[in-house]
C-alpha positions as CSV (number, residue, x, y, z in Angstrom):
1,M,1.2,18.2,-12.1
2,F,3.1,15.1,-11.1
3,Y,4.7,16.9,-8.2
4,V,1.3,17.6,-6.6
5,T,0.3,14.0,-7.1
6,I,3.5,12.6,-5.6
7,S,3.2,15.1,-2.7
8,L,-0.4,13.9,-1.9
9,I,0.7,10.3,-2.2
10,I,3.5,10.8,0.2
11,L,1.2,12.6,2.6
12,G,-1.1,9.6,2.5
13,M,1.8,7.3,3.2
14,L,2.9,9.4,6.2
15,L,-0.7,9.4,7.6
16,S,-0.8,5.6,7.1
17,I,2.5,5.1,8.9
18,I,1.2,7.2,11.8
19,R,-1.8,5.0,12.0
20,L,0.4,2.0,11.9
21,V,2.5,3.2,14.8
22,K,-0.4,4.5,16.9
23,G,-2.9,1.7,16.1
24,D,-4.7,0.5,19.2
25,S,-5.4,-3.0,17.9
26,I,-3.7,-5.5,15.5
27,E,-6.7,-5.2,13.1
28,S,-6.1,-1.5,12.9
29,R,-2.5,-2.0,12.1
30,V,-3.2,-4.6,9.4
31,V,-5.6,-2.1,7.7
32,A,-2.9,0.5,7.9
33,I,-0.4,-1.8,6.2
34,D,-3.0,-2.6,3.6
35,V,-3.6,1.1,2.9
36,L,0.2,1.7,2.9
37,T,0.8,-1.0,0.3
38,T,-2.1,0.3,-1.9
39,I,-0.6,3.8,-1.7
40,T,2.8,2.5,-2.6
41,S,1.4,0.7,-5.6
42,S,-0.2,4.0,-6.8
43,L,3.2,5.7,-6.3
44,I,4.8,3.0,-8.5
45,I,2.2,3.7,-11.1
46,V,2.8,7.4,-11.1
47,F,6.6,6.8,-11.5
48,A,5.8,4.5,-14.4
49,F,4.0,7.3,-16.2
50,I,6.7,9.9,-15.3
51,S,9.6,7.7,-16.5
52,D,7.6,6.2,-19.5
53,N,8.5,2.8,-18.3
54,M,5.5,0.6,-18.6
55,L,7.3,-2.4,-17.0
56,L,6.7,-0.6,-13.7
57,L,2.9,-1.2,-14.2
58,D,3.5,-4.9,-14.1
59,V,5.6,-4.4,-11.0
60,A,2.8,-2.5,-9.4
61,L,0.3,-5.2,-10.3
62,V,2.4,-8.0,-8.8
63,Y,3.0,-5.8,-5.7
64,G,-0.7,-5.3,-5.3
65,L,-1.5,-9.0,-5.7
66,L,1.1,-10.0,-3.2
67,S,-0.2,-7.4,-0.8
68,F,-3.7,-8.7,-1.2
69,V,-2.7,-12.3,-0.5
70,G,-0.7,-11.2,2.5
71,V,-3.5,-9.2,4.0
72,V,-6.0,-12.1,3.5
73,A,-3.5,-14.5,5.1
74,V,-3.1,-12.3,8.1
75,A,-6.9,-11.8,8.4
76,R,-7.5,-15.5,8.3
77,Y,-4.8,-16.1,10.9
78,L,-6.4,-13.5,13.2
79,E,-9.8,-15.2,12.8
80,G,-8.2,-18.5,13.8
81,G,-8.9,-20.0,10.4
82,I,-5.3,-21.2,9.7
């Protein structure tokens, strides 16, 4: 069951990386990075359940929060707000 989940997550990561490389605008690339970090966070959560290491859930939470702050900072910079 976890193999199917991990395979689909990796497929999503590959599609996000393709969008990151082929993005026609900087906004599209920022969204691709945001999607990639969200998918990476979900991969960390799946590994937490596989390895029965609940500390990885905290790692995923901090990773998601840092990703959110980074995307908001880049979005404000692109708007000219910083």
